[in-house]
N, C-alpha and C positions, 0 to 999 in steps of 0.2 A: 663380802667385804664389809667391815664395820667402820664407819667414818665419823669422826668427831670434828666439829667445826669450832672456830673462834666465834663465839657469840655471847651476848649478855645473858646471864641466867638471873632471873629475878631474885633479889635478896642475897646474891653472892658477889662479893667484890672480885675484880680481876686478880688472877693468881699472883701478880706482882705485889699485891697488897696483903697477901696472907702472911701469917707468922711462919718462920722457918720450919717449925715443928709440923705445921699443917701441910706445908709443901712436901716435906720428907715423908709424911704418912701417905700422902696422895701418890707419890712416886713409888713408895714401897708396895702399895696396893696394886698399882699397875704392873710392877715387876712380879709380884706373887701370882697374879692372875695370868700373866704371860707364861710363867713357868708351869702353872697348872695346865694351861692349854697345850703347852709343848709336851708335858708328861703324858697327856691323853692322846697325843699325836694329832691334835686339831690345829695347832698354830702353824700356818704356812709362813707368815712374816708380819711385820708391822714396824712402824716408826712414828715417833713424834716429830713434828715439823717446827721449824723456827717461826717466830711471829710474822704475820703478814707484812709488817713494816720492813722486813728484810727481803721481801720478794720482789721480783721483777716480772713484768708481763712482756712477752716478745710476740710481735706480729710481723708476718712476712707475706709478701705476694709471690715469693719465689724468684723474682727477677731483680729486685732492688735490695739494698742492704736492709736487714730487719730493723724495725722500729722497736726500741727498748724503752719501756716506761717504768720508772721507779715509783715507789710509794710516795704520796697517796694516789691511789687509782681513782679514775674519774667516776667509775660506777660503784654503786652500793651493792655489795654482794657478800655472801658468806665465804669465809676463807677456811680451808682445810687445816686442822690443827694436828691431826694424826690419823693413823689407820691401823687396823688389824685385818689380816687376811686369814680366815679360818676355813678349814675343810671339815665340815660337819655333815652328819647323815640326814638331817632334816632342817627345814626352815625353823621349826620350833626350837631346836637347839641353838641356832644362830640368834634367835630372838632372846633366848635365855641368857646367852653370853652378853648380848647388847644390854640387857637389863642390869646385869652385874656391873658393866662398864659405866652405865648411866648413874649408878648409885655409888660411884667412887667417892671416897671421903673428901670433903672440902674443909672450910674453916670450922674449927672446933669438932671435927670428925663427922659433921652432918653430911648425909648423902647429897651430892650435887644436883641430881636430877638432870644431868647433862644430856641433851638430845644426842642420840646415836643413830645415824642413818644406816640401815641395813640394805645392801644391794648384792645381787648375784653377780659373780664375775662371769662374763661371757667370753668363751674361748674362741679361737680361730674357726671360721666356718659356721659359727652358730647363728 
C-alpha cells in the first residue's frame, strides 16, 4: 500500500493556493499513473481523501455511546490524504511506483517530492 499524507512540503504551498492549471496537471498525472497501473494489472484500488478538517475521530469503550470528536484534534499527527493499493511482484517495483507518485507535478510543474509511505498489506492469519 502506498500512503500519502497531508503534511507540509518545504517550498510548496498548500494545494488550495496553487493555480487551477497546476491543480489540473497534478490530478491528470494521478489519473494517468492510475490508468497505467490498471493496464499493467497492478492497481488493486486507491482513493484520495477529503481534508482532515472534515474528519471525525470516534472512540468507544463498547459499553457507552461513542465519543465523537470534530476537527481540530487534540493531538498533532499526520493525516492520510490518499492511498493506492498495488499488487506488484517485488518490493523494488512498489518503491519505483512510490517514487513516481512522490514526483507528481506541483506548482509550475515542479516535482513535489511528496513523501510516500510504502507498507505491505498483511492478510488474515499472517
